[in-house]
C-alpha positions in Angstrom: 47.3 -34.6 -20.1 43.6 -35.6 -20.2 42.1 -36.1 -23.7 38.6 -34.7 -24.0 36.5 -37.2 -25.8 33.3 -37.4 -28.0 31.2 -40.0 -26.0 28.1 -41.7 -27.2 25.7 -43.5 -24.9 23.1 -45.7 -26.5 19.8 -46.7 -24.8 20.2 -43.5 -22.8 16.5 -43.0 -22.0 16.2 -45.2 -19.0 17.2 -44.4 -15.4 20.7 -45.9 -15.9 21.3 -44.0 -19.1 20.2 -40.7 -17.5 22.5 -41.3 -14.5 25.4 -42.0 -16.8 24.7 -38.8 -18.7 24.7 -36.8 -15.5 28.1 -38.2 -14.6 29.6 -37.6 -18.0 28.4 -34.0 -18.3 30.6 -33.2 -15.3 33.6 -35.3 -16.4 36.8 -33.7 -17.7 37.0 -36.6 -20.1 33.9 -35.4 -22.0 34.2 -33.0 -24.9 30.9 -33.6 -26.6 28.2 -35.9 -25.2 25.8 -37.7 -27.5 22.8 -39.9 -26.5 20.7 -42.2 -28.6 17.4 -43.8 -27.6 14.6 -45.5 -29.5 12.2 -42.9 -28.1 12.2 -39.2 -27.2 9.4 -39.7 -24.6 11.9 -39.6 -21.7 14.0 -37.0 -19.9 17.3 -38.0 -21.6 16.8 -35.3 -24.2 17.2 -32.7 -21.3 20.4 -34.3 -20.1 22.3 -35.1 -23.3 23.3 -32.0 -25.2 23.3 -34.0 -28.4 20.2 -36.3 -28.2 18.7 -38.2 -31.1 16.3 -41.0 -31.8 17.8 -44.2 -33.2 16.8 -47.6 -34.5 16.0 -50.6 -32.4 18.8 -53.2 -32.4 16.5 -55.6 -34.2 16.3 -53.3 -37.3 18.4 -54.7 -40.2 20.1 -51.3 -40.6 20.9 -50.9 -36.9 24.6 -51.6 -36.9 25.2 -49.8 -40.2 23.4 -46.7 -39.0 25.4 -46.8 -35.7 28.7 -47.0 -37.6 27.7 -44.1 -39.8 26.8 -42.0 -36.7 30.1 -42.8 -35.0 32.0 -41.8 -38.2 30.0 -38.6 -38.7 30.5 -37.4 -35.1 34.0 -38.7 -34.6 32.9 -40.7 -31.6 35.8 -41.9 -29.4 33.9 -43.9 -26.8 30.5 -45.8 -27.1 28.7 -47.0 -24.0 25.7 -49.2 -24.6 23.3 -49.3 -21.7 20.2 -51.2 -22.6 20.5 -54.9 -21.9 18.9 -56.0 -25.2 21.6 -54.0 -27.0 24.3 -55.5 -24.8 23.0 -59.0 -25.6 23.1 -58.2 -29.3 26.7 -57.0 -29.2 27.7 -60.0 -27.1 26.0 -62.4 -29.5 27.8 -60.7 -32.5 31.1 -60.7 -30.6 31.3 -56.9 -30.9 32.7 -55.9 -27.6 35.9 -54.0 -28.3 35.2 -51.4 -31.0 32.6 -50.2 -33.4 34.3 -48.3 -36.2 36.8 -45.9 -34.6 35.0 -45.9 -31.2 36.1 -48.0 -28.2 33.3 -49.8 -26.5 32.8 -49.8 -22.7 31.2 -53.1 -21.6 31.9 -55.8 -19.1 34.0 -58.7 -20.5 32.5 -61.5 -22.5 32.3 -64.3 -19.9 30.8 -62.0 -17.3 28.1 -61.0 -19.9 27.4 -64.6 -20.8 27.0 -65.7 -17.1 25.1 -62.6 -16.0 22.6 -62.6 -18.9 21.2 -66.0 -18.0 19.9 -66.6 -14.4 20.3 -70.3 -14.7 23.8 -70.1 -15.9 24.5 -67.7 -13.0 23.4 -70.3 -10.5 25.2 -73.1 -12.3 28.4 -71.0 -12.4 28.3 -70.2 -8.7 27.7 -73.9 -8.0 30.6 -75.1 -10.1 32.9 -72.6 -8.4 31.8 -73.6 -4.9 30.4 -70.2 -4.2 27.2 -69.7 -2.1 24.1 -69.7 -4.3 20.3 -70.2 -4.1 19.0 -73.5 -5.4 17.8 -72.7 -8.9 15.9 -74.9 -11.4 14.5 -74.5 -14.9 10.8 -74.1 -14.6 10.1 -76.4 -17.5 11.9 -79.3 -15.7 9.6 -79.1 -12.6 6.5 -81.3 -12.3 5.8 -80.1 -8.8 7.3 -77.8 -6.2 7.6 -79.3 -2.7 8.3 -76.2 -0.6 7.0 -72.7 -0.9 7.6 -69.8 -1.2 9.9 -69.7 -4.2 11.0 -67.0 -6.6 9.9 -67.3 -10.2 11.9 -65.1 -12.6 12.6 -64.7 -16.2 15.8 -66.7 -17.1 17.0 -63.8 -19.4 15.0 -60.8 -18.3 16.2 -57.8 -16.4 14.5 -55.6 -13.8 11.7 -56.6 -11.4 8.7 -56.8 -13.7 9.2 -60.5 -14.4 10.0 -61.6 -10.8 7.2 -63.2 -8.7 7.1 -64.6 -5.2 5.1 -67.8 -5.6 3.2 -69.4 -2.7 1.2 -72.1 -4.4 1.3 -74.5 -7.4 -1.6 -72.7 -8.9 0.3 -69.4 -8.9 3.2 -71.2 -10.5 1.0 -72.6 -13.3 -0.7 -69.2 -13.8 2.5 -67.2 -14.3 4.2 -69.8 -16.5 1.2 -70.7 -18.6 2.4 -68.9 -21.7 6.2 -68.9 -21.4 7.4 -71.6 -19.1 10.6 -72.1 -21.2 11.8 -68.7 -20.2 11.5 -69.0 -16.4 13.6 -70.3 -13.6 12.5 -71.2 -10.1 14.8 -70.1 -7.3 15.1 -70.7 -3.6 13.5 -67.9 -1.6 16.0 -66.1 0.6 14.4 -63.9 3.3 15.5 -60.3 3.5 15.4 -60.2 7.3 19.1 -59.3 7.4 18.6 -57.1 4.4 19.2 -57.0 0.6 22.5 -55.9 -0.8 23.5 -54.4 -4.1 27.2 -54.2 -4.9 29.2 -52.4 -7.5 32.1 -54.6 -8.6 34.9 -53.4 -10.8 38.1 -55.0 -12.1 40.7 -53.4 -14.4 42.6 -55.0 -17.2 45.6 -55.3 -14.8 43.4 -57.1 -12.3 42.9 -54.4 -9.7 39.5 -55.1 -8.0 37.3 -52.4 -6.3 33.9 -52.8 -4.8 31.2 -51.0 -2.9 28.3 -52.5 -0.9 24.9 -50.9 -0.5 22.3 -52.3 1.9 19.2 -51.2 0.0 15.4 -51.1 0.0 13.4 -51.3 -3.2 10.8 -48.7 -4.2 8.7 -49.6 -7.3 11.5 -51.9 -8.5 14.2 -49.4 -8.0 16.8 -48.9 -5.3 14.8 -46.2 -3.5 17.0 -46.0 -0.4 20.4 -47.4 0.5 23.3 -47.1 3.0 27.0 -47.9 2.3 28.1 -50.7 4.6 31.2 -52.8 5.2 31.2 -56.6 5.3 34.4 -58.6 5.1 32.4 -61.7 4.0 30.7 -59.9 1.1 33.9 -58.1 0.0 35.8 -61.5 0.0 33.0 -63.1 -2.0 33.1 -60.2 -4.5 36.8 -60.5 -5.0 36.6 -64.2 -5.6 33.7 -63.7 -8.0 35.6 -61.1 -10.0 38.6 -63.4 -10.4 36.5 -66.5 -11.3 34.5 -64.5 -13.9 37.8 -63.2 -15.3 36.0 -59.8 -15.1 37.2 -56.7 -16.9 34.8 -53.8 -16.4 31.9 -53.0 -14.1 29.0 -55.3 -13.0 26.4 -55.2 -10.3 26.0 -58.1 -7.9 22.8 -58.6 -5.8 22.7 -60.8 -2.7 21.0 -61.7 0.5 22.4 -63.4 3.6 21.2 -66.7 4.9 22.8 -69.2 7.3 25.5 -66.5 7.8 26.5 -66.8 4.1 26.0 -64.1 1.5 24.3 -65.7 -1.5 24.3 -64.1 -4.9 20.9 -64.3 -6.5 21.6 -62.1 -9.5 24.5 -60.7 -11.5 23.8 -57.7 -13.8 26.7 -57.6 -16.2 26.4 -53.8 -16.8 26.3 -50.5 -15.1 23.4 -50.5 -12.7 20.8 -48.0 -11.5 23.0 -47.2 -8.5 25.9 -46.0 -10.7 25.3 -42.3 -9.9 25.0 -42.9 -6.1 28.3 -44.9 -6.2 30.0 -42.1 -8.2 28.9 -39.5 -5.6 30.5 -41.6 -2.9 33.8 -41.8 -4.8 33.3 -45.2 -6.4 33.7 -43.9 -10.0 33.5 -47.2 -12.0 32.2 -45.4 -15.1 35.3 -43.1 -15.1 37.6 -46.0 -14.3 36.2 -48.0 -17.2 37.0 -45.1 -19.6 40.5 -44.6 -18.2 41.2 -48.4 -18.5 40.0 -48.4 -22.1 42.3 -45.6 -22.9 45.3 -47.2 -21.1 45.4 -44.5 -18.4 46.2 -45.1 -14.8 43.1 -45.4 -12.7 42.1 -42.4 -10.7 41.1 -42.9 -7.1 38.7 -40.5 -5.5 37.2 -43.1 -3.1 36.4 -41.8 0.3 35.4 -43.4 3.6 31.7 -43.6 2.8 30.5 -46.2 5.3 27.2 -45.1 6.9 26.4 -42.6 4.1 22.9 -42.9 2.7 21.2 -42.3 -0.6 17.6 -41.5 -1.4 16.0 -41.9 -4.8 14.4 -38.6 -6.0 12.7 -37.4 -9.1 13.0 -34.4 -11.3 10.4 -32.9 -13.6 11.3 -31.5 -17.1 9.0 -29.3 -19.1 9.3 -28.6 -22.9 
């Protein structure tokens, strides 16, 4: 018998949090759905029946207030979404429970590797997996071949990613924060860019789904479900070598007939709702696994199906 749960999503105001709210609203596992964000100037308040504004993770009372909230509302499951919060919980080694609530996150090693773009490349290199050449920007006196990709070593999203064509551009973008940047081999997207949902259970069952996608304003604006034995085999190997438990997102491009991973996002991604609609229900599987339930399986043959990013307006 399915137990209906009180579920709390923190950092729910962004696109990922809103997508997760839409999934949980329709889930038979949800009894009461709560959402917390640091601002109410977003549409999450229209999605989460119990929405409130909370403290930033940097506030000295953040953890205490969160524990009190969990106790007061008898929260069974907490799902942190915002990457800064996830980093905080990882640094504090709080990844299993907060108070009485079970946490839904990727496992600790996957978080450690995915949070740091240089560590990601070094990990792939050490495991003999295809990877783009990656260097710490602070270690480079010159760059011999352009273009290259300059990105924040610890940032998320596309705002801190730049395609660099000259040394002057490199010096301009790193002038104030060179310590935080990595320089990465540029891989052309002539064959396409792929974003992949990768899930592994506590018992070691691995499931994946591959989207060939196009970005619109930093988001996956369009995508198609594709099959690739090379990519699937790489994802399986990656899940095992990361000792993954939970759901992550893997981004890659293909060069020299090899899929090269250029980023690992150790969290649910902005395509979580699209995946769910195609039967790849990694959010639901994560909840089931945390509760010790057998994983459901509503996967369908989705190859060739497409998604399109849309927008919805809310008025108050």
